[in-house]
BALOBA-1460 file (C-alpha; in Angstrom, 3 decimals):
// residues 119
<rec num="1" residu="m" x="-9.123" y="-23.157" z="23.769"/>
<rec num="2" residu="l" x="-11.807" y="-21.095" z="22.099"/>
<rec num="3" residu="e" x="-11.128" y="-18.136" z="19.824"/>
<rec num="4" residu="t" x="-14.312" y="-16.189" z="19.218"/>
<rec num="5" residu="s" x="-15.416" y="-12.877" z="17.774"/>
<rec num="6" residu="g" x="-17.402" y="-12.200" z="20.924"/>
<rec num="7" residu="a" x="-20.562" y="-11.836" z="18.842"/>
<rec num="8" residu="v" x="-22.067" y="-14.901" z="20.542"/>
<rec num="9" residu="s" x="-22.656" y="-15.195" z="24.288"/>
<rec num="10" residu="l" x="-19.935" y="-16.984" z="26.239"/>
<rec num="11" residu="d" x="-22.471" y="-18.113" z="28.840"/>
<rec num="12" residu="g" x="-22.139" y="-21.838" z="29.431"/>
<rec num="13" residu="i" x="-18.531" y="-22.211" z="28.215"/>
<rec num="14" residu="h" x="-16.709" y="-24.653" z="30.505"/>
<rec num="15" residu="a" x="-14.495" y="-22.926" z="33.084"/>
<rec num="16" residu="s" x="-11.419" y="-24.893" z="31.960"/>
<rec num="17" residu="c" x="-11.639" y="-23.441" z="28.435"/>
<rec num="18" residu="h" x="-9.115" y="-20.695" z="27.632"/>
<rec num="19" residu="i" x="-10.891" y="-17.953" z="25.676"/>
<rec num="20" residu="v" x="-9.427" y="-15.423" z="23.244"/>
<rec num="21" residu="m" x="-12.224" y="-12.961" z="22.497"/>
<rec num="22" residu="d" x="-11.954" y="-10.616" z="19.528"/>
<rec num="23" residu="i" x="-13.619" y="-7.236" z="20.031"/>
<rec num="24" residu="k" x="-14.590" y="-5.730" z="16.678"/>
<rec num="25" residu="t" x="-13.397" y="-2.170" z="16.031"/>
<rec num="26" residu="p" x="-15.330" y="0.436" z="14.008"/>
<rec num="27" residu="g" x="-13.023" y="-0.074" z="11.019"/>
<rec num="28" residu="s" x="-14.091" y="-3.714" z="10.795"/>
<rec num="29" residu="g" x="-17.674" y="-2.721" z="10.062"/>
<rec num="30" residu="e" x="-18.762" y="-5.231" z="12.720"/>
<rec num="31" residu="e" x="-18.547" y="-3.149" z="15.903"/>
<rec num="32" residu="h" x="-22.320" y="-3.447" z="16.356"/>
<rec num="33" residu="r" x="-21.918" y="-7.223" z="16.880"/>
<rec num="34" residu="n" x="-19.829" y="-6.899" z="20.071"/>
<rec num="35" residu="i" x="-21.513" y="-8.386" z="23.138"/>
<rec num="36" residu="w" x="-19.839" y="-6.374" z="25.894"/>
<rec num="37" residu="e" x="-21.527" y="-8.486" z="28.585"/>
<rec num="38" residu="n" x="-19.121" y="-11.268" z="27.551"/>
<rec num="39" residu="t" x="-16.301" y="-9.450" z="29.367"/>
<rec num="40" residu="v" x="-17.856" y="-10.319" z="32.747"/>
<rec num="41" residu="l" x="-17.855" y="-14.002" z="31.743"/>
<rec num="42" residu="l" x="-14.111" y="-14.056" z="31.010"/>
<rec num="43" residu="k" x="-11.520" y="-15.318" z="33.471"/>
<rec num="44" residu="k" x="-8.345" y="-13.433" z="34.415"/>
<rec num="45" residu="s" x="-6.397" y="-15.985" z="32.345"/>
<rec num="46" residu="d" x="-8.439" y="-15.280" z="29.191"/>
<rec num="47" residu="e" x="-7.415" y="-12.800" z="26.498"/>
<rec num="48" residu="i" x="-9.073" y="-9.983" z="24.576"/>
<rec num="49" residu="k" x="-7.927" y="-9.114" z="21.075"/>
<rec num="50" residu="f" x="-8.473" y="-5.985" z="18.973"/>
<rec num="51" residu="v" x="-7.610" y="-5.964" z="15.252"/>
<rec num="52" residu="l" x="-7.022" y="-2.401" z="14.096"/>
<rec num="53" residu="t" x="-7.553" y="-1.058" z="10.590"/>
<rec num="54" residu="s" x="-6.396" y="2.520" z="11.297"/>
<rec num="55" residu="l" x="-5.184" y="4.925" z="13.963"/>
<rec num="56" residu="a" x="-8.836" y="5.880" z="14.487"/>
<rec num="57" residu="d" x="-9.390" y="2.248" z="15.545"/>
<rec num="58" residu="w" x="-6.462" y="2.654" z="17.968"/>
<rec num="59" residu="d" x="-8.098" y="5.717" z="19.534"/>
<rec num="60" residu="w" x="-11.396" y="3.832" z="19.886"/>
<rec num="61" residu="t" x="-9.622" y="0.763" z="21.293"/>
<rec num="62" residu="l" x="-7.590" y="2.792" z="23.772"/>
<rec num="63" residu="a" x="-10.769" y="4.452" z="25.059"/>
<rec num="64" residu="r" x="-12.471" y="1.032" z="25.551"/>
<rec num="65" residu="i" x="-9.400" y="-0.402" z="27.322"/>
<rec num="66" residu="i" x="-9.197" y="2.549" z="29.712"/>
<rec num="67" residu="e" x="-12.983" y="2.841" z="30.328"/>
<rec num="68" residu="q" x="-13.344" y="-0.845" z="31.158"/>
<rec num="69" residu="k" x="-9.856" y="-1.347" z="32.654"/>
<rec num="70" residu="l" x="-9.441" y="-4.300" z="30.298"/>
<rec num="71" residu="d" x="-5.642" y="-4.313" z="30.630"/>
<rec num="72" residu="q" x="-6.032" y="-4.760" z="34.383"/>
<rec num="73" residu="q" x="-8.361" y="-7.736" z="34.002"/>
<rec num="74" residu="f" x="-6.995" y="-9.663" z="31.014"/>
<rec num="75" residu="q" x="-4.084" y="-9.964" z="28.631"/>
<rec num="76" residu="v" x="-4.959" y="-7.531" z="25.836"/>
<rec num="77" residu="l" x="-3.661" y="-8.328" z="22.360"/>
<rec num="78" residu="i" x="-3.416" y="-5.715" z="19.620"/>
<rec num="79" residu="s" x="-3.078" y="-6.636" z="15.928"/>
<rec num="80" residu="t" x="-3.292" y="-4.653" z="12.715"/>
<rec num="81" residu="i" x="-4.427" y="-5.516" z="9.246"/>
<rec num="82" residu="p" x="-1.489" y="-6.044" z="6.849"/>
<rec num="83" residu="e" x="-1.882" y="-2.741" z="4.966"/>
<rec num="84" residu="p" x="-0.791" y="-0.009" z="5.240"/>
<rec num="85" residu="h" x="2.642" y="-1.226" z="6.284"/>
<rec num="86" residu="n" x="3.370" y="1.771" z="8.510"/>
<rec num="87" residu="l" x="0.220" y="1.138" z="10.593"/>
<rec num="88" residu="k" x="2.062" y="-1.515" z="12.633"/>
<rec num="89" residu="q" x="4.807" y="0.929" z="13.588"/>
<rec num="90" residu="q" x="2.342" y="3.717" z="14.387"/>
<rec num="91" residu="v" x="0.242" y="1.435" z="16.578"/>
<rec num="92" residu="v" x="3.232" y="0.001" z="18.435"/>
<rec num="93" residu="d" x="4.535" y="3.529" z="19.082"/>
<rec num="94" residu="a" x="1.088" y="4.490" z="20.427"/>
<rec num="95" residu="m" x="0.966" y="1.338" z="22.574"/>
<rec num="96" residu="l" x="4.349" y="2.132" z="24.130"/>
<rec num="97" residu="k" x="3.317" y="5.735" z="24.716"/>
<rec num="98" residu="s" x="0.111" y="4.591" z="26.470"/>
<rec num="99" residu="g" x="2.054" y="2.828" z="29.220"/>
<rec num="100" residu="l" x="-0.659" y="0.165" z="29.388"/>
<rec num="101" residu="n" x="-0.048" y="-3.572" z="29.733"/>
<rec num="102" residu="l" x="-0.686" y="-4.540" z="26.101"/>
<rec num="103" residu="r" x="0.871" y="-7.060" z="23.733"/>
<rec num="104" residu="f" x="1.252" y="-6.636" z="19.968"/>
<rec num="105" residu="q" x="0.396" y="-9.728" z="17.956"/>
<rec num="106" residu="t" x="0.875" y="-10.375" z="14.258"/>
<rec num="107" residu="q" x="-1.775" y="-12.241" z="12.325"/>
<rec num="108" residu="l" x="0.454" y="-14.997" z="10.988"/>
<rec num="109" residu="h" x="-2.272" y="-16.424" z="8.736"/>
<rec num="110" residu="k" x="-2.467" y="-13.057" z="6.928"/>
<rec num="111" residu="i" x="1.306" y="-12.935" z="6.473"/>
<rec num="112" residu="i" x="1.312" y="-16.438" z="4.982"/>
<rec num="113" residu="w" x="-1.919" y="-16.473" z="2.940"/>
<rec num="114" residu="g" x="-2.954" y="-12.813" z="2.742"/>
<rec num="115" residu="e" x="-6.683" y="-12.190" z="2.518"/>
<rec num="116" residu="v" x="-7.573" y="-15.705" z="1.252"/>
<rec num="117" residu="p" x="-10.926" y="-16.670" z="2.824"/>
<rec num="118" residu="g" x="-10.793" y="-19.707" z="5.109"/>
<rec num="119" residu="k" x="-7.043" y="-19.503" z="5.698"/>
């Protein structure tokens, strides 16, 4: 299993490796690092993850999912940063309203250790 930010090419990764690729949203400040060509290197069994910092990130994410039909190709995971607390509820409501095949995922390491680097 390989969990990657998607900022490095996935070319050459062994076919038996399960990949979880994080696509950076505008709120992360790292959107420019996304290598969208990586999506053609993923297998149907691989996963794409978006970590949202705001509802604006949700709108951006939803547009990317629909444009590229990501939910039809892969399991798409949606997470939020821990704060603000109501962001989780707002995002889940928006996910349900979208009718898309998406899964909400908590970032357990952030619940346990918060924003401690390396944890």
